[in-house]
TIMI-876695 format. One record per residue (C-alpha): residue number from 1; x, y, z. Coordinates in pm, whole numbers, plus 50000, padded with zeros to 5 digits. Example, Ala and Ser with C-alpha at 12.3 -4.5 7.8 and 13.67 -1.06 7.14 Angstrom:
2
atom i 1 | c1 51230 | c2 49550 | c3 50780 .
atom i 2 | c1 51367 | c2 49894 | c3 50714 .
***
This chain:
250
atom i 1 | c1 06026 | c2 88891 | c3 12756 .
atom i 2 | c1 06176 | c2 88656 | c3 13069 .
atom i 3 | c1 06553 | c2 88620 | c3 13073 .
atom i 4 | c1 06636 | c2 88222 | c3 13102 .
atom i 5 | c1 06803 | c2 88139 | c3 13430 .
atom i 6 | c1 07155 | c2 87932 | c3 13421 .
atom i 7 | c1 07338 | c2 87780 | c3 13688 .
atom i 8 | c1 07679 | c2 87617 | c3 13677 .
atom i 9 | c1 07798 | c2 87327 | c3 13815 .
atom i 10 | c1 08163 | c2 87309 | c3 13833 .
atom i 11 | c1 08268 | c2 86948 | c3 13882 .
atom i 12 | c1 08609 | c2 86734 | c3 13893 .
atom i 13 | c1 08581 | c2 86438 | c3 13644 .
atom i 14 | c1 08551 | c2 86118 | c3 13774 .
atom i 15 | c1 08641 | c2 85893 | c3 13500 .
atom i 16 | c1 08990 | c2 85979 | c3 13488 .
atom i 17 | c1 09064 | c2 85710 | c3 13198 .
atom i 18 | c1 08875 | c2 85966 | c3 12976 .
atom i 19 | c1 09080 | c2 86266 | c3 13087 .
atom i 20 | c1 09311 | c2 86445 | c3 12871 .
atom i 21 | c1 09399 | c2 86748 | c3 13071 .
atom i 22 | c1 09747 | c2 86783 | c3 13245 .
atom i 23 | c1 09634 | c2 86782 | c3 13595 .
atom i 24 | c1 09448 | c2 86439 | c3 13683 .
atom i 25 | c1 09295 | c2 86384 | c3 14047 .
atom i 26 | c1 09313 | c2 86035 | c3 14197 .
atom i 27 | c1 09061 | c2 85763 | c3 14104 .
atom i 28 | c1 08765 | c2 85757 | c3 14320 .
atom i 29 | c1 08570 | c2 85417 | c3 14354 .
atom i 30 | c1 08229 | c2 85568 | c3 14235 .
atom i 31 | c1 08019 | c2 85261 | c3 14240 .
atom i 32 | c1 08066 | c2 85178 | c3 14598 .
atom i 33 | c1 07759 | c2 85196 | c3 14796 .
atom i 34 | c1 07851 | c2 85500 | c3 14962 .
atom i 35 | c1 07952 | c2 85714 | c3 14652 .
atom i 36 | c1 07659 | c2 85592 | c3 14464 .
atom i 37 | c1 07447 | c2 85715 | c3 14825 .
atom i 38 | c1 07608 | c2 86057 | c3 14796 .
atom i 39 | c1 07510 | c2 86102 | c3 14436 .
atom i 40 | c1 07145 | c2 86081 | c3 14521 .
atom i 41 | c1 07232 | c2 86259 | c3 14825 .
atom i 42 | c1 07339 | c2 86561 | c3 14520 .
atom i 43 | c1 07100 | c2 86466 | c3 14284 .
atom i 44 | c1 06840 | c2 86598 | c3 14592 .
atom i 45 | c1 06977 | c2 86943 | c3 14600 .
atom i 46 | c1 07010 | c2 86989 | c3 14247 .
atom i 47 | c1 06622 | c2 86893 | c3 14154 .
atom i 48 | c1 06584 | c2 87222 | c3 14360 .
atom i 49 | c1 06657 | c2 87421 | c3 14091 .
atom i 50 | c1 06433 | c2 87267 | c3 13895 .
atom i 51 | c1 06665 | c2 87230 | c3 13538 .
atom i 52 | c1 06428 | c2 87235 | c3 13239 .
atom i 53 | c1 06719 | c2 87145 | c3 13001 .
atom i 54 | c1 07102 | c2 86950 | c3 13163 .
atom i 55 | c1 07397 | c2 87106 | c3 12965 .
atom i 56 | c1 07686 | c2 86849 | c3 12959 .
atom i 57 | c1 08100 | c2 86871 | c3 12868 .
atom i 58 | c1 08059 | c2 86682 | c3 12556 .
atom i 59 | c1 08102 | c2 86819 | c3 12187 .
atom i 60 | c1 07880 | c2 86982 | c3 12048 .
atom i 61 | c1 07934 | c2 86799 | c3 11723 .
atom i 62 | c1 07800 | c2 86464 | c3 11837 .
atom i 63 | c1 07503 | c2 86561 | c3 11983 .
atom i 64 | c1 07339 | c2 86269 | c3 11826 .
atom i 65 | c1 07555 | c2 86024 | c3 11972 .
atom i 66 | c1 07505 | c2 86163 | c3 12325 .
atom i 67 | c1 07084 | c2 86196 | c3 12250 .
atom i 68 | c1 07080 | c2 85783 | c3 12177 .
atom i 69 | c1 07290 | c2 85704 | c3 12429 .
atom i 70 | c1 07037 | c2 85903 | c3 12702 .
atom i 71 | c1 06758 | c2 85728 | c3 12480 .
atom i 72 | c1 06880 | c2 85377 | c3 12579 .
atom i 73 | c1 06968 | c2 85484 | c3 12909 .
atom i 74 | c1 06624 | c2 85546 | c3 12939 .
atom i 75 | c1 06450 | c2 85226 | c3 12774 .
atom i 76 | c1 06703 | c2 85070 | c3 13011 .
atom i 77 | c1 06952 | c2 84963 | c3 12760 .
atom i 78 | c1 07238 | c2 85189 | c3 12852 .
atom i 79 | c1 07485 | c2 85087 | c3 13118 .
atom i 80 | c1 07631 | c2 85424 | c3 13315 .
atom i 81 | c1 08033 | c2 85514 | c3 13351 .
atom i 82 | c1 08178 | c2 85639 | c3 13650 .
atom i 83 | c1 08178 | c2 86007 | c3 13406 .
atom i 84 | c1 07988 | c2 86310 | c3 13572 .
atom i 85 | c1 07842 | c2 86354 | c3 13249 .
atom i 86 | c1 07648 | c2 85999 | c3 13336 .
atom i 87 | c1 07676 | c2 86020 | c3 13697 .
atom i 88 | c1 07520 | c2 86360 | c3 13729 .
atom i 89 | c1 07386 | c2 86446 | c3 13435 .
atom i 90 | c1 07205 | c2 86128 | c3 13321 .
atom i 91 | c1 07090 | c2 86053 | c3 13666 .
atom i 92 | c1 06928 | c2 86371 | c3 13692 .
atom i 93 | c1 06780 | c2 86411 | c3 13342 .
atom i 94 | c1 06597 | c2 86102 | c3 13397 .
atom i 95 | c1 06526 | c2 86157 | c3 13714 .
atom i 96 | c1 06329 | c2 86536 | c3 13585 .
atom i 97 | c1 06188 | c2 86336 | c3 13339 .
atom i 98 | c1 06380 | c2 86500 | c3 13052 .
atom i 99 | c1 06374 | c2 86373 | c3 12704 .
atom i 100 | c1 06713 | c2 86467 | c3 12590 .
atom i 101 | c1 06959 | c2 86653 | c3 12736 .
atom i 102 | c1 07262 | c2 86860 | c3 12568 .
atom i 103 | c1 07618 | c2 86887 | c3 12471 .
atom i 104 | c1 07792 | c2 87214 | c3 12417 .
atom i 105 | c1 08170 | c2 87160 | c3 12409 .
atom i 106 | c1 08449 | c2 87220 | c3 12141 .
atom i 107 | c1 08792 | c2 87064 | c3 12226 .
atom i 108 | c1 09025 | c2 87068 | c3 11912 .
atom i 109 | c1 09397 | c2 87200 | c3 11972 .
atom i 110 | c1 09489 | c2 87180 | c3 11592 .
atom i 111 | c1 09687 | c2 87502 | c3 11547 .
atom i 112 | c1 09757 | c2 87570 | c3 11892 .
atom i 113 | c1 10088 | c2 87482 | c3 12058 .
atom i 114 | c1 10180 | c2 87203 | c3 12288 .
atom i 115 | c1 10227 | c2 87459 | c3 12565 .
atom i 116 | c1 10293 | c2 87229 | c3 12827 .
atom i 117 | c1 10540 | c2 87033 | c3 12617 .
atom i 118 | c1 10694 | c2 87383 | c3 12595 .
atom i 119 | c1 10698 | c2 87432 | c3 12958 .
atom i 120 | c1 10822 | c2 87121 | c3 13014 .
atom i 121 | c1 11105 | c2 87178 | c3 12774 .
atom i 122 | c1 11190 | c2 87527 | c3 12836 .
atom i 123 | c1 11221 | c2 87550 | c3 13251 .
atom i 124 | c1 11215 | c2 87924 | c3 13406 .
atom i 125 | c1 11089 | c2 88055 | c3 13734 .
atom i 126 | c1 10751 | c2 88150 | c3 13596 .
atom i 127 | c1 10668 | c2 87750 | c3 13492 .
atom i 128 | c1 10829 | c2 87626 | c3 13812 .
atom i 129 | c1 10606 | c2 87797 | c3 13984 .
atom i 130 | c1 10300 | c2 87693 | c3 13723 .
atom i 131 | c1 10366 | c2 87350 | c3 13800 .
atom i 132 | c1 10392 | c2 87390 | c3 14134 .
atom i 133 | c1 10094 | c2 87578 | c3 14190 .
atom i 134 | c1 09880 | c2 87272 | c3 13977 .
atom i 135 | c1 10051 | c2 86969 | c3 14240 .
atom i 136 | c1 09930 | c2 87208 | c3 14537 .
atom i 137 | c1 09608 | c2 87255 | c3 14367 .
atom i 138 | c1 09564 | c2 86894 | c3 14274 .
atom i 139 | c1 09711 | c2 86803 | c3 14592 .
atom i 140 | c1 09409 | c2 86979 | c3 14787 .
atom i 141 | c1 09131 | c2 86836 | c3 14522 .
atom i 142 | c1 09300 | c2 86487 | c3 14612 .
atom i 143 | c1 09308 | c2 86534 | c3 15022 .
atom i 144 | c1 08921 | c2 86703 | c3 14982 .
atom i 145 | c1 08781 | c2 86425 | c3 14752 .
atom i 146 | c1 08869 | c2 86121 | c3 15026 .
atom i 147 | c1 08756 | c2 86320 | c3 15328 .
atom i 148 | c1 08420 | c2 86490 | c3 15195 .
atom i 149 | c1 08137 | c2 86314 | c3 15027 .
atom i 150 | c1 08085 | c2 86428 | c3 14731 .
atom i 151 | c1 07831 | c2 86761 | c3 14738 .
atom i 152 | c1 08092 | c2 86840 | c3 15008 .
atom i 153 | c1 08373 | c2 86815 | c3 14712 .
atom i 154 | c1 08156 | c2 86989 | c3 14470 .
atom i 155 | c1 08049 | c2 87266 | c3 14716 .
atom i 156 | c1 08414 | c2 87362 | c3 14752 .
atom i 157 | c1 08563 | c2 87316 | c3 14404 .
atom i 158 | c1 08266 | c2 87590 | c3 14310 .
atom i 159 | c1 08407 | c2 87828 | c3 14626 .
atom i 160 | c1 08476 | c2 88154 | c3 14463 .
atom i 161 | c1 08851 | c2 88138 | c3 14607 .
atom i 162 | c1 08933 | c2 87744 | c3 14421 .
atom i 163 | c1 08790 | c2 87910 | c3 14102 .
atom i 164 | c1 08948 | c2 88197 | c3 14064 .
atom i 165 | c1 09264 | c2 88016 | c3 14185 .
atom i 166 | c1 09213 | c2 87750 | c3 13913 .
atom i 167 | c1 09151 | c2 88080 | c3 13638 .
atom i 168 | c1 09488 | c2 88204 | c3 13768 .
atom i 169 | c1 09661 | c2 87924 | c3 13631 .
atom i 170 | c1 09553 | c2 88012 | c3 13291 .
atom i 171 | c1 09635 | c2 88383 | c3 13384 .
atom i 172 | c1 10008 | c2 88246 | c3 13444 .
atom i 173 | c1 10054 | c2 88029 | c3 13160 .
atom i 174 | c1 09958 | c2 88319 | c3 12909 .
atom i 175 | c1 10299 | c2 88480 | c3 13042 .
atom i 176 | c1 10481 | c2 88218 | c3 12905 .
atom i 177 | c1 10728 | c2 88265 | c3 12625 .
atom i 178 | c1 10977 | c2 88564 | c3 12499 .
atom i 179 | c1 10819 | c2 88881 | c3 12300 .
atom i 180 | c1 10883 | c2 88727 | c3 11972 .
atom i 181 | c1 10730 | c2 88415 | c3 12066 .
atom i 182 | c1 10469 | c2 88433 | c3 12291 .
atom i 183 | c1 10327 | c2 88116 | c3 12306 .
atom i 184 | c1 10137 | c2 88086 | c3 12635 .
atom i 185 | c1 09957 | c2 88385 | c3 12518 .
atom i 186 | c1 09896 | c2 88256 | c3 12173 .
atom i 187 | c1 09758 | c2 87902 | c3 12378 .
atom i 188 | c1 09572 | c2 88103 | c3 12620 .
atom i 189 | c1 09396 | c2 88297 | c3 12356 .
atom i 190 | c1 09366 | c2 88079 | c3 12075 .
atom i 191 | c1 09266 | c2 87773 | c3 12257 .
atom i 192 | c1 09129 | c2 87848 | c3 12618 .
atom i 193 | c1 08929 | c2 88172 | c3 12571 .
atom i 194 | c1 08806 | c2 88072 | c3 12234 .
atom i 195 | c1 08645 | c2 87726 | c3 12307 .
atom i 196 | c1 08474 | c2 87926 | c3 12633 .
atom i 197 | c1 08376 | c2 88144 | c3 12377 .
atom i 198 | c1 08230 | c2 87869 | c3 12169 .
atom i 199 | c1 08078 | c2 87709 | c3 12481 .
atom i 200 | c1 07906 | c2 87990 | c3 12573 .
atom i 201 | c1 07779 | c2 88046 | c3 12259 .
atom i 202 | c1 07652 | c2 87719 | c3 12262 .
atom i 203 | c1 07487 | c2 87751 | c3 12580 .
atom i 204 | c1 07309 | c2 88082 | c3 12464 .
atom i 205 | c1 07169 | c2 87921 | c3 12140 .
atom i 206 | c1 06968 | c2 87634 | c3 12352 .
atom i 207 | c1 06826 | c2 87867 | c3 12567 .
atom i 208 | c1 06469 | c2 87924 | c3 12544 .
atom i 209 | c1 06181 | c2 88227 | c3 12720 .
atom i 210 | c1 06158 | c2 88068 | c3 13083 .
atom i 211 | c1 06413 | c2 87786 | c3 13043 .
atom i 212 | c1 06628 | c2 87696 | c3 13370 .
atom i 213 | c1 06985 | c2 87551 | c3 13220 .
atom i 214 | c1 07173 | c2 87317 | c3 13443 .
atom i 215 | c1 07534 | c2 87352 | c3 13296 .
atom i 216 | c1 07778 | c2 87090 | c3 13437 .
atom i 217 | c1 08138 | c2 87131 | c3 13330 .
atom i 218 | c1 08508 | c2 87118 | c3 13482 .
atom i 219 | c1 08559 | c2 87376 | c3 13702 .
atom i 220 | c1 08858 | c2 87488 | c3 13552 .
atom i 221 | c1 08591 | c2 87633 | c3 13324 .
atom i 222 | c1 08360 | c2 87843 | c3 13585 .
atom i 223 | c1 08542 | c2 88140 | c3 13617 .
atom i 224 | c1 08522 | c2 88217 | c3 13247 .
atom i 225 | c1 08193 | c2 88129 | c3 13183 .
atom i 226 | c1 08089 | c2 88316 | c3 13469 .
atom i 227 | c1 08191 | c2 88624 | c3 13353 .
atom i 228 | c1 08099 | c2 88534 | c3 12949 .
atom i 229 | c1 07719 | c2 88471 | c3 13112 .
atom i 230 | c1 07725 | c2 88805 | c3 13323 .
atom i 231 | c1 07893 | c2 88984 | c3 13042 .
atom i 232 | c1 07611 | c2 88874 | c3 12785 .
atom i 233 | c1 07332 | c2 88980 | c3 12982 .
atom i 234 | c1 07124 | c2 88681 | c3 12847 .
atom i 235 | c1 07049 | c2 88499 | c3 13195 .
atom i 236 | c1 06953 | c2 88594 | c3 13501 .
atom i 237 | c1 07235 | c2 88341 | c3 13699 .
atom i 238 | c1 07166 | c2 88112 | c3 14000 .
atom i 239 | c1 07468 | c2 88042 | c3 14225 .
atom i 240 | c1 07528 | c2 87681 | c3 14238 .
atom i 241 | c1 07634 | c2 87727 | c3 14613 .
atom i 242 | c1 07363 | c2 87805 | c3 14715 .
atom i 243 | c1 07180 | c2 87482 | c3 14641 .
atom i 244 | c1 07474 | c2 87275 | c3 14750 .
atom i 245 | c1 07493 | c2 87459 | c3 15077 .
atom i 246 | c1 07142 | c2 87484 | c3 15159 .
atom i 247 | c1 07126 | c2 87062 | c3 15153 .
atom i 248 | c1 07430 | c2 87014 | c3 15351 .
atom i 249 | c1 07224 | c2 87207 | c3 15651 .
atom i 250 | c1 06921 | c2 86997 | c3 15613 .
***
């Protein structure tokens, strides 16, 4: 049996109003002529991978809604939002002639602690460092977003060290709390790790022999998803940077 192939593209969230994350980068006019040309350039890069399925950060339980919206878009009856799900996912799937697009996300925090609220109300040296690291990461992302093309920005976001720095924040959060109330470990284990394990499970259930999956997800997920894909040993893994770098040298 030939293993399916997978490539994970870590992204920023282009539509800030839809972002529930604690840390948000600044808005960019994704509909400007320049940005739309940059997206076309990016799609040309990603086409080289020749994905057979495009997988998005969207709740699995709303797959039918996503499929309906994509079909409406193909039919010319749906206006794309600024969201990367639309700007990259829908556009690329249409150009490749795909008949459907796929959701794999789960993002429900019921039953887990409000870790960021706790950190704001229980200031320690560790929490101060975490908030400082988040501010630094957001500032660096804003600077890159403002001074580079979308493809170059995504190349930066998917650099090994940047991906690792994103994951380190979750490792630091896991240290929050006391021995009798390890609230950080609770949140990281029962929300963050659990969420990414479910995402991986959902991705794996989509894959058929000879499939080539392009997974488009917030960059904070990339370290864990790559780890799970590697350890699951069910896919041939391709590095998205190879395609983004290749295009930048043309």
